[in-house]
C-alpha positions in Angstrom: -48.2 -85.2 -140.0 -49.6 -84.7 -136.6 -46.6 -86.1 -135.2 -44.6 -82.6 -136.2 -43.8 -80.2 -133.7 -45.9 -77.1 -134.3 -43.2 -74.5 -135.8 -43.4 -71.2 -134.3 -45.1 -68.5 -136.4 -43.3 -65.1 -136.8 -45.5 -62.3 -137.2 -43.3 -60.0 -139.6 -44.1 -58.5 -142.9 -42.2 -55.8 -144.7 -42.6 -54.0 -148.2 -39.2 -53.9 -149.9 -37.9 -52.6 -153.6 -36.6 -55.4 -155.7 -32.9 -55.3 -156.3 -31.6 -55.1 -159.7 -30.0 -58.3 -160.7 -26.8 -57.0 -162.1 -26.1 -55.4 -158.6 -26.5 -59.2 -157.0 -25.0 -61.1 -159.7 -22.0 -61.9 -157.7 -23.8 -63.9 -155.2 -25.2 -66.5 -157.6 -28.5 -66.8 -156.2 -30.0 -70.1 -157.0 -33.1 -71.8 -156.3 -35.7 -70.1 -153.8 -32.8 -68.1 -152.2 -33.3 -64.3 -151.4 -31.3 -61.8 -149.8 -32.6 -59.4 -146.8 -31.0 -56.3 -145.2 -29.6 -56.5 -141.8 -32.4 -54.5 -140.3 -35.0 -57.5 -141.5 -32.9 -59.7 -139.1 -33.2 -57.2 -136.2 -36.8 -56.9 -136.8 -37.3 -60.5 -136.8 -35.4 -61.3 -133.9 -37.4 -58.7 -131.8 -40.8 -60.2 -133.2 -39.5 -63.6 -132.0 -38.9 -62.3 -128.5 -42.3 -60.8 -128.5 -44.3 -63.9 -129.8 -46.1 -65.6 -127.4 -46.0 -69.6 -128.1 -49.5 -70.1 -126.5 -51.9 -67.7 -125.9 -54.2 -70.4 -124.4 -52.3 -70.8 -120.9 -53.6 -69.3 -117.6 -51.4 -69.1 -114.5 -52.5 -70.2 -110.8 -52.8 -67.7 -108.0 -49.0 -66.8 -106.9 -48.1 -66.8 -103.3 -44.6 -65.3 -102.7 -44.4 -67.0 -99.4 -45.0 -70.5 -100.6 -41.9 -72.2 -102.0 -43.9 -74.6 -104.1 -45.6 -71.5 -105.5 -42.4 -69.9 -106.3 -41.0 -72.7 -107.7 -43.9 -73.7 -110.0 -44.0 -69.8 -111.3 -40.4 -70.1 -112.3 -40.9 -73.5 -114.3 -43.8 -71.8 -115.9 -42.2 -68.6 -116.9 -39.1 -70.5 -118.2 -41.3 -73.1 -120.2 -43.0 -70.0 -122.2 -40.0 -68.1 -122.4 -37.8 -70.7 -123.8 -39.1 -70.6 -127.4 -39.4 -67.1 -127.6 -35.5 -66.8 -127.8 -34.7 -68.3 -130.9 -36.0 -68.1 -134.7 -37.2 -71.1 -136.2 -35.4 -72.9 -138.4 -35.2 -72.8 -141.4 -36.6 -69.5 -142.0 -39.1 -69.1 -144.7 -40.8 -66.2 -146.3 -43.8 -65.6 -148.2 -43.3 -63.1 -151.4 -46.3 -61.3 -152.7 -45.8 -58.9 -156.0 -47.8 -56.0 -155.0 -48.5 -55.1 -158.8 -50.0 -58.4 -160.1 -50.8 -60.4 -156.9 -48.3 -63.4 -157.8 -47.0 -65.0 -154.6 -44.3 -67.3 -153.9 -42.3 -69.1 -150.8 -38.5 -68.6 -150.3 -35.8 -69.3 -148.1 -33.4 -66.8 -146.7 -29.5 -67.3 -147.9 -27.9 -64.4 -145.9 -29.0 -60.7 -144.5 -26.5 -59.1 -146.7 -29.0 -57.0 -149.0 -28.7 -53.4 -149.2 -31.1 -51.7 -146.6 -34.8 -51.4 -148.6 -33.9 -53.9 -151.0 -34.5 -57.7 -151.6 -32.4 -59.9 -153.9 -34.2 -62.6 -155.7 -32.8 -65.2 -157.6 -34.2 -66.2 -161.1 -36.8 -68.7 -160.0 -38.5 -66.2 -157.7 -38.4 -63.5 -160.3 -40.1 -65.6 -162.9 -42.5 -67.0 -160.2 -43.6 -63.5 -159.4 -44.0 -62.3 -163.1 -41.1 -59.9 -162.4 -38.8 -58.9 -165.8 -35.4 -57.2 -165.8 -36.7 -54.6 -167.6 -39.2 -53.6 -164.8 -36.7 -53.2 -162.1 -35.0 -49.8 -162.0 -31.3 -49.5 -161.1 -31.0 -46.9 -158.7 -29.6 -46.8 -155.3 -31.9 -47.7 -152.3 -33.1 -44.8 -150.0 -32.1 -44.9 -146.5 -35.7 -45.5 -145.3 -36.5 -48.4 -147.8 -37.5 -51.1 -145.4 -41.2 -50.5 -144.4 -42.3 -52.6 -141.7 -46.1 -53.8 -142.3 -46.2 -56.2 -139.3 -49.3 -54.8 -137.8 -50.9 -53.1 -141.4 -52.8 -54.9 -143.9 -51.2 -55.2 -147.4 -52.9 -53.5 -150.1 -52.0 -54.9 -153.3 -54.1 -52.5 -155.5 -52.1 -49.4 -154.3 -49.4 -48.7 -156.9 -46.3 -47.1 -155.5 -46.0 -43.4 -156.7 -42.6 -43.4 -157.0 -42.6 -46.0 -159.9 -40.3 -48.4 -157.9 -41.2 -52.1 -158.1 -41.8 -53.3 -154.5 -42.9 -56.6 -153.0 -44.3 -57.6 -150.0 -42.3 -60.2 -147.6 -44.0 -62.1 -144.9 -42.6 -64.4 -142.4 -44.3 -68.0 -143.1 -43.3 -71.2 -141.5 -44.6 -74.3 -143.9 -44.9 -78.1 -142.8 -42.4 -80.3 -144.0 -43.4 -82.1 -147.1 -43.6 -85.9 -147.6 -44.7 -86.3 -150.9 -44.5 -84.1 -154.2 -46.0 -84.9 -157.6 -44.0 -83.1 -160.7 -45.3 -83.1 -164.1 -42.8 -82.4 -166.8 -43.5 -79.1 -169.1 -41.9 -81.2 -172.1 -41.9 -84.8 -173.7 -38.9 -86.8 -173.7 -37.3 -86.3 -170.2 -35.3 -89.7 -169.7 -32.3 -89.2 -167.4 -30.7 -92.3 -166.0 -30.9 -91.1 -162.2 -33.9 -88.8 -161.2 -33.3 -89.3 -157.6 -29.5 -88.0 -157.5 -30.3 -84.8 -159.9 -33.4 -84.0 -157.3 -31.2 -84.7 -154.0 -28.3 -82.5 -155.4 -30.8 -79.6 -156.7 -33.0 -79.5 -153.9 -30.5 -79.6 -151.1 -28.4 -77.2 -152.7 -31.1 -74.5 -153.7 -34.4 -75.0 -152.4 -35.9 -74.3 -148.7 -39.4 -74.3 -150.2 -41.7 -75.8 -152.9 -44.8 -73.7 -154.1 -47.6 -75.2 -155.7 -48.5 -74.7 -159.5 -44.6 -73.1 -159.4 -42.0 -74.0 -162.5 -39.1 -75.8 -161.1 -35.9 -76.2 -163.2 -33.4 -79.1 -162.9 -30.2 -79.6 -164.5 -29.0 -82.6 -166.0 -25.4 -84.0 -165.9 -24.9 -83.3 -169.6 -25.9 -79.3 -169.1 -29.5 -80.0 -170.2 -32.3 -78.7 -168.4 -35.7 -80.0 -167.2 -38.9 -77.9 -166.3 -41.3 -79.2 -164.1 -44.7 -77.9 -162.8 -45.0 -78.6 -159.2 -48.7 -80.2 -158.9 -49.4 -81.7 -155.7 -48.3 -81.8 -152.4 -48.7 -83.7 -149.0 -49.4 -82.1 -146.6 -51.7 -80.3 -148.9 -51.3 -76.5 -149.3 -49.9 -73.9 -151.2 -46.1 -74.8 -150.3 -44.0 -77.1 -148.2 -40.4 -77.3 -146.7 -38.1 -79.5 -148.1 -35.3 -79.1 -145.5 -34.5 -82.3 -143.3 -37.3 -84.5 -144.3 -37.8 -87.4 -146.4 -39.7 -86.4 -149.5 -41.2 -89.1 -152.1 -41.7 -87.9 -155.4 -43.6 -89.0 -158.4 -43.2 -87.4 -162.0 -46.3 -88.0 -164.0 -47.1 -86.6 -167.5 -49.3 -83.8 -168.1 -51.6 -85.9 -170.3 -51.6 -89.1 -172.3 -50.5 -87.3 -175.8 -47.0 -86.0 -173.9 -46.7 -89.7 -172.2 -47.1 -91.3 -175.9 -44.7 -88.5 -177.3 -41.9 -89.6 -174.4 -42.1 -93.4 -175.1 -42.0 -92.5 -179.0 -38.7 -90.6 -178.3 -37.5 -93.1 -175.5 -37.9 -96.0 -178.4 -36.0 -94.1 -181.0 -33.3 -93.0 -178.9 -32.8 -96.9 -177.9 -32.8 -98.0 -181.6 -29.6 -95.3 -181.9 -28.1 -96.6 -178.5 -24.3 -96.1 -178.1 -22.3 -98.9 -180.0 -24.6 -99.5 -182.6 -23.8 -98.8 -186.4 -26.0 -95.9 -186.9 -25.3 -94.1 -183.5 -22.5 -92.8 -181.4 -19.2 -94.8 -180.4 -18.7 -96.2 -176.8 -16.1 -94.6 -175.0 -13.2 -96.1 -173.2 -9.7 -95.7 -171.9 -7.1 -94.8 -174.4 -3.0 -95.0 -174.2 -0.5 -92.7 -176.0 0.4 -95.2 -178.6 -2.7 -96.2 -180.5 -5.2 -94.0 -182.6 -8.7 -94.4 -181.7 -11.5 -94.4 -184.7 -15.1 -93.4 -183.8 -18.2 -91.5 -184.8 -20.6 -89.2 -182.8 -24.1 -88.3 -183.4 -25.2 -84.6 -183.3 -25.7 -83.3 -179.8 -24.1 -86.6 -178.4 -20.9 -86.8 -176.3 -18.2 -90.0 -176.3 -16.0 -89.8 -173.4 -12.6 -91.2 -173.3 -10.2 -91.5 -170.4 -6.2 -91.3 -170.9 -5.0 -93.1 -167.4 -1.1 -92.5 -167.9 1.2 -90.3 -170.0 4.7 -88.9 -169.6 4.0 -86.3 -167.1 7.7 -84.4 -167.7 6.7 -84.0 -171.6 3.8 -82.0 -173.0 0.9 -84.2 -174.1 -0.9 -83.4 -177.2 -4.8 -84.3 -177.8 -5.4 -84.5 -181.6 -8.7 -84.6 -183.3 -8.7 -85.5 -187.4 -12.4 -85.0 -188.7 -13.6 -84.3 -192.2 -13.5 -80.4 -193.6 -17.3 -80.4 -193.6 -17.9 -81.9 -190.0 -18.1 -79.6 -187.0 -17.1 -81.6 -183.7 -15.8 -79.9 -180.6 -13.0 -81.3 -178.5 -13.1 -81.0 -174.7 -10.3 -82.1 -172.1 -10.6 -81.8 -168.2 -8.3 -83.4 -165.4 -9.8 -86.0 -163.1 -8.8 -85.6 -159.4 -9.9 -86.2 -155.8 -11.6 -82.8 -156.2 -13.3 -82.9 -159.8 -14.8 -86.0 -161.1 -17.3 -84.5 -163.7 -16.8 -85.5 -167.3 -16.0 -82.4 -169.6 -18.8 -80.6 -171.5 -19.4 -77.5 -173.4 -20.6 -75.8 -169.9 -17.8 -77.4 -167.9 -14.2 -78.0 -169.2 -10.7 -77.0 -168.4 -9.5 -77.1 -172.1 -11.5 -76.8 -175.4 -11.2 -76.2 -179.0 -14.5 -75.0 -180.8 -12.7 -73.7 -183.9 -13.4 -75.0 -187.6 -10.2 -76.2 -188.6 -9.1 -75.7 -192.5 -6.8 -78.8 -192.3 -9.1 -81.1 -190.6 -7.1 -81.3 -187.2 -7.9 -80.2 -184.0 -5.3 -79.9 -181.4 -4.7 -79.3 -177.8 -1.5 -79.2 -176.1 -1.1 -79.2 -172.6 2.3 -78.3 -170.8 3.8 -80.5 -168.0 3.8 -77.1 -165.8 0.5 -76.4 -166.2 -1.4 -75.7 -162.5 -4.5 -77.6 -163.6 -2.3 -81.0 -163.8 -1.1 -80.6 -160.1 -2.9 -83.9 -158.5 -4.3 -85.3 -161.7 -5.2 -88.9 -161.7 -5.8 -88.9 -165.6 -7.2 -87.0 -168.2 -10.9 -87.2 -169.4 -11.6 -86.4 -173.1 -14.9 -85.9 -174.9 -15.6 -85.5 -178.4 -18.9 -83.5 -179.0 -20.9 -83.5 -182.2 -22.0 -80.0 -182.9 -25.7 -79.5 -183.8 -26.2 -76.7 -186.0 -29.5 -74.7 -185.8 -32.1 -76.0 -187.8 -30.8 -79.5 -188.4 -32.6 -82.6 -187.3 -30.3 -84.2 -184.8 -31.8 -87.3 -185.2 -31.7 -87.9 -188.8 -28.4 -86.6 -189.0 -25.6 -89.3 -189.9 -22.9 -89.8 -187.5 -19.6 -87.6 -187.7 -16.3 -90.0 -188.0 -13.1 -89.0 -186.4 -10.0 -90.2 -185.1 -8.7 -89.4 -182.0 -4.9 -89.5 -180.7 -3.3 -88.7 -177.4 0.5 -88.5 -177.7 3.7 -86.7 -176.0 5.4 -84.1 -178.0 8.9 -82.0 -177.4 7.9 -78.4 -177.0 10.5 -75.9 -176.0 10.6 -75.5 -172.6 9.4 -79.3 -171.7 12.0 -81.7 -172.6 14.3 -80.9 -175.4 15.1 -77.2 -173.8 14.6 -77.8 -170.2 14.0 -74.7 -167.9 16.4 -74.7 -164.9 14.6 -74.2 -161.6 17.8 -73.1 -159.9 17.8 -69.9 -162.0 15.8 -67.2 -160.5 14.1 -64.4 -162.4 15.9 -61.3 -162.0 14.8 -59.3 -159.2 14.7 -55.4 -158.8 16.6 -53.6 -156.4 13.4 -52.1 -154.9 12.4 -55.6 -153.8 12.9 -57.7 -150.5 12.3 -61.0 -149.4 10.0 -61.5 -146.9 11.7 -63.7 -143.9 8.7 -65.4 -142.9 6.6 -66.1 -146.3 9.6 -66.0 -148.3 7.7 -63.5 -150.7 9.6 -60.9 -152.6 7.8 -57.5 -151.3 8.6 -53.6 -152.2 10.9 -52.3 -149.6 8.5 -49.4 -149.0 5.8 -51.7 -147.7 7.9 -54.2 -146.2 7.2 -53.1 -142.5 3.3 -53.2 -143.1 3.7 -56.5 -144.8 5.8 -57.8 -142.0 3.5 -56.6 -139.3 0.6 -58.4 -141.0 2.5 -61.6 -142.3 4.2 -62.4 -138.9 0.7 -62.2 -137.0 -1.4 -64.3 -139.7 1.1 -66.7 -141.4 2.7 -69.6 -139.7 5.0 -71.9 -141.6 4.5 -75.7 -141.5 7.5 -77.3 -140.0 7.1 -80.3 -142.0 6.2 -79.1 -145.5 7.4 -75.5 -144.9 4.3 -74.1 -146.8 1.8 -71.8 -145.0 -1.0 -72.9 -147.4 -0.6 -76.8 -148.2 -0.7 -77.1 -151.9 -2.0 -80.8 -151.2 -5.7 -80.9 -150.4 -5.3 -84.2 -148.8 -3.5 -82.9 -145.7 -6.6 -80.9 -144.5 -7.4 -81.7 -140.8 -11.1 -82.7 -141.7 -9.6 -85.3 -144.6 -7.5 -87.0 -141.6 -10.3 -87.4 -139.2 -12.8 -88.5 -141.3 -10.7 -90.8 -143.2 -12.5 -89.6 -146.5 -10.8 -87.9 -149.8 -11.8 -84.4 -150.2 -13.9 -85.4 -153.0 -15.9 -88.2 -151.1 -16.3 -85.5 -148.2 -17.8 -83.1 -151.1 -19.8 -85.8 -152.7 -20.8 -87.7 -149.5 -23.8 -85.7 -149.0 -25.6 -87.8 -151.6 -27.6 -90.8 -150.1 -28.2 -94.3 -151.0 -30.0 -97.2 -149.7 -28.7 -99.5 -147.5 -28.9 -103.1 -148.8 -29.4 -104.9 -145.6 -32.5 -102.7 -143.9 -33.6 -100.7 -146.9 -32.9 -97.0 -144.7 -31.7 -94.2 -146.6 -28.1 -93.4 -145.7 -25.6 -90.8 -146.6 -22.6 -92.0 -148.5 -20.0 -90.8 -146.0 -22.3 -92.4 -143.0 -22.4 -95.7 -144.7 -19.3 -97.0 -143.0 -20.9 -96.4 -140.0 -24.5 -97.7 -140.3 -22.6 -101.1 -141.8 -21.1 -101.3 -138.7 -24.0 -100.7 -136.5 -25.4 -103.7 -138.6 -22.2 -105.7 -137.7 -22.9 -105.2 -133.9 -26.6 -106.0 -134.0 -25.5 -109.2 -135.8 -23.2 -110.4 -132.9 -25.9 -110.0 -130.2 -28.7 -111.9 -132.3 -30.1 -115.0 -130.6 -30.4 -118.4 -132.3 -33.6 -119.5 -134.3 -35.7 -122.1 -132.6 -35.4 -125.4 -135.0 -38.5 -127.8 -135.3 -38.1 -130.9 -133.2 -38.4 -132.9 -136.3 -35.4 -134.9 -136.9 -35.2 -134.8 -140.5 -37.3 -131.3 -140.8 -35.1 -128.3 -142.4 -37.1 -125.8 -141.1 -37.3 -123.3 -138.3 -39.7 -123.1 -135.7 -41.5 -119.6 -136.2 -40.0 -119.2 -139.9 -37.8 -116.4 -141.2 -39.3 -112.8 -142.1 -38.0 -110.6 -144.8 -34.5 -109.1 -144.4 -33.1 -111.4 -141.9 -36.4 -111.1 -139.4 -36.3 -114.1 -136.8 -39.7 -115.5 -136.0 -41.1 -113.6 -139.0 -44.0 -116.2 -139.5 -45.4 -116.0 -135.9 -45.2 -112.4 -136.3 -47.4 -112.4 -139.4 -49.7 -114.7 -137.7 -48.6 -117.7 -139.3 -46.8 -119.8 -136.1 -46.6 -123.3 -135.4 -50.0 -123.6 -133.6 -48.9 -126.3 -131.0 -46.9 -126.9 -127.8 -45.0 -129.8 -129.3 -42.0 -127.8 -130.8 -42.9 -128.8 -134.0 -43.2 -126.3 -137.1 -46.6 -126.2 -138.7 -46.0 -128.6 -141.8 -44.9 -131.0 -139.3 -48.1 -130.8 -137.0 -50.5 -130.5 -139.8 -51.0 -134.4 -140.2 -51.5 -134.3 -136.1 -54.0 -131.4 -136.3 -57.6 -132.2 -135.0 -60.5 -129.8 -134.3 -61.5 -131.0 -131.0 -61.2 -130.2 -127.3 -58.3 -132.0 -125.8 -57.5 -130.1 -122.5 -55.2 -132.8 -121.2 -53.5 -133.8 -124.6 -54.7 -137.6 -124.5 -56.3 -137.7 -127.9 -53.2 -135.9 -129.4 -50.9 -138.8 -127.6 -53.1 -141.4 -129.5 -52.6 -139.5 -132.8 -48.9 -139.6 -132.3 -48.7 -143.1 -131.5 -50.8 -144.0 -134.1 -48.4 -141.9 -136.9 -45.6 -143.9 -135.5 -47.2 -147.3 -135.8 -48.2 -146.2 -139.1 -44.5 -145.5 -140.2 -43.1 -148.9 -138.7 -45.6 -151.4 -140.3 -47.0 -149.7 -143.4 -44.1 -146.7 -144.2 -44.7 -143.5 -146.3 -44.0 -144.9 -149.8 -41.7 -142.1 -150.8 -38.6 -143.2 -152.5 -36.5 -140.2 -151.1 -37.5 -141.1 -147.3 -34.5 -141.4 -145.1 -36.4 -141.9 -141.8 -35.2 -144.6 -139.6 -38.4 -144.8 -137.7 -40.2 -145.4 -141.4 -40.4 -148.8 -143.0 -39.9 -147.2 -146.3 -36.8 -145.3 -145.3 -35.3 -148.0 -143.6 -35.8 -150.0 -146.7 -34.1 -147.1 -148.9 -31.2 -146.9 -146.6 -30.6 -150.8 -146.5 -31.5 -151.4 -143.0 -33.4 -154.3 -141.6 -37.0 -154.1 -141.0 -38.4 -153.2 -137.7 -41.7 -153.6 -135.9 -43.5 -155.2 -138.6 -46.6 -155.8 -136.8 -48.0 -154.0 -133.9 -47.2 -156.2 -131.1 -43.6 -155.7 -132.1 -44.1 -152.1 -132.9 -45.7 -151.2 -129.9 -43.0 -151.7 -127.4 -40.6 -149.8 -129.5 -43.0 -146.7 -129.9 -43.7 -146.4 -126.1 -40.3 -144.7 -125.4 -40.9 -142.3 -128.0 -44.2 -141.6 -126.4 -42.6 -140.9 -123.1 -40.4 -138.2 -124.4 -43.2 -136.2 -126.2 -42.9 -133.2 -123.6 -39.1 -133.5 -123.6 -38.3 -130.6 -126.1 -34.4 -131.6 -126.3 -35.6 -134.9 -127.8 -36.2 -135.1 -131.5 -39.3 -136.5 -132.8 -39.2 -139.0 -136.2 -41.8 -138.2 -138.4 -41.3 -138.3 -142.1 -41.0 -134.9 -143.9 -41.4 -133.6 -147.7 -38.3 -134.1 -149.8 -37.5 -130.3 -149.7 -37.2 -130.1 -145.9 -35.2 -133.4 -146.0 -32.6 -132.2 -148.6 -32.5 -128.7 -146.7 -31.7 -130.3 -143.6 -28.7 -132.2 -145.1 -27.3 -129.3 -147.1 -27.5 -127.2 -143.7 -25.4 -129.8 -141.8 -22.8 -129.7 -144.7 -22.7 -125.8 -144.4 -22.5 -126.2 -140.8 -19.7 -128.7 -140.8 -17.4 -125.7 -142.3 -17.3 -124.6 -138.6 -18.3 -120.8 -139.4 -22.1 -120.8 -138.7 -24.0 -123.0 -136.4 -26.7 -125.5 -137.7 -29.4 -123.2 -136.4 -28.4 -120.4 -138.6 -27.4 -122.7 -141.8 -31.0 -124.0 -141.8 -32.5 -120.2 -141.2 -30.5 -119.1 -144.4 -31.6 -122.1 -146.4 -35.4 -121.4 -145.4 -35.1 -117.7 -146.2 -33.5 -118.4 -149.6 -35.3 -121.4 -151.0 -32.1 -123.9 -150.5 -30.2 -121.9 -152.8 -26.9 -122.2 -151.1 -25.1 -119.3 -153.1 -27.7 -116.8 -151.6 -27.9 -118.8 -148.4 -23.9 -117.9 -147.9 -24.7 -114.4 -148.8 -27.8 -114.2 -146.3 -25.5 -115.8 -143.5 -22.8 -113.1 -144.2 -25.5 -110.4 -143.8 -27.6 -111.6 -140.8 -26.0 -114.4 -138.9 -23.1 -114.4 -136.3 -20.2 -116.5 -136.8 -18.9 -118.8 -134.2 -15.6 -116.8 -133.5 -18.0 -113.8 -132.7 -20.2 -115.5 -130.7 
């Protein structure tokens, strides 16, 4: 953390009254966000312009007649004035409850609170130990914000007016790199912690406070509560904006861990699709009934991909009279992909029908069907209070979606050409074509002609098609992809954390890097299927040498081919090495290696395996043949003819077959097979990820 730039510290604090939650409910404060009055922003700006970023600087003597001294003075003055002209980002504050001493860190949402008041989110109210009944709902005084910048905060002094006041202090926190969370209940086991925490922290939190309680909403509406237990860097709080945060989730104790494992095991025994569990959802059509079952508290999700959009569609659920099952329906579009749940849906039926049939009818003219790709249907098993959901039997049901004839949809179609009767007191605007009362037409036209311009193509002032937005056309993403693209994923090539909407550009950078990569050097062994310096992880060329496992010779042989020639003796001129090479060639020609897979033409065994005539059976006959090979030892373009192991020889033959396809060069084919252990399928995948093709080179 020493590499992080020092955050400018603001010296500002104020005593403010806590606003009643009912007065700021429309702001929907979440996480650690607060609202401060406009005067607080003015005081912060004033404090930032007077804050000295460094109190340990000295200026040399200033000579007004020396041009170098004048220039130095200007640069020095600019260097110390520049940081003081802006507020730190993000702004963070420390909140202190003057009645009980509780403290918590918070981030600012906006400066729109009433003067003398601060609006707190439910998370902050709980952390400060403040209940709604403790807050008086009275108008704030005109001078309610008390500046305490130069005062000492006294937490023992009670407010004589009876108002609940807290102290707000500007406090910049270091960016966090690690946090440990401990579940407050057993049984937490969502499918993806990463996406849940990313969404919650990015949308609602600027800081995290040690020993506070963090609540995370699950995809099915459930709530997970965690104790914030440990930070890196250590301290009372950290900043979670613009930082990569490593999160560990550990149980509070061994008993909770055992209970969590027991619940996970019990849930696995009742996995969807088994006889005692809920059914598995799937796509349905409008011609066939679907039978299924659902446990109490579970959801079974279906999708209706197509239906007659000119007619009304009816979603019908048949159940037994004594069963309680809820039916939810929502549309799937570019802006909405979430499955319907009891807390988020468009259409629902919570009733207890006497005839055992629940029915939701959606008219074709319903505005919610605009841009709908399909209908998402969820069947929810209602859990009665006091019932044991784990021990209950599943509820059976029959689901069907069908088109129906309802007055106004098909049998009695509505004429779009017939306009409703207009009052004589209404007049149509020539610009927006709306019907406006005559008495307000002048005011409407003055506003409409200045602010509303009809599109010459679609003739609409506010386009109904969200895909026609300028940002969609420029980015090439749909509206849903732009909204959901802030989520991150790991690059399958380099492992970097990349936003989903930036993944295409990140992948294109890999393609550009791949074009300029240099070919790996190969071992001089004619039959060897290895690179000279080895292949590292993630397509790294020369990976072995970088890890200290290089060839260890200047002959151009890999470490395995050079191993039989190695000797721990001082040989600056290489004469002893030359004799060892000569001896090995002679041994191969006269004796052979004795390996049944050998195909070396300069080996007695290899020539026999290839049905070639014997060559140099005696020392007198072999020496003249070996002498030309010794003369080209230092010519790195000439191969060396040593016997190799079976895996290396087979790898070389496979690489030659792969290179014969004409897509990749032999060097890259050998590198791919070396990296993937001679697996041809994985080698092709490695080549597509890391190797440039002959066309791109």
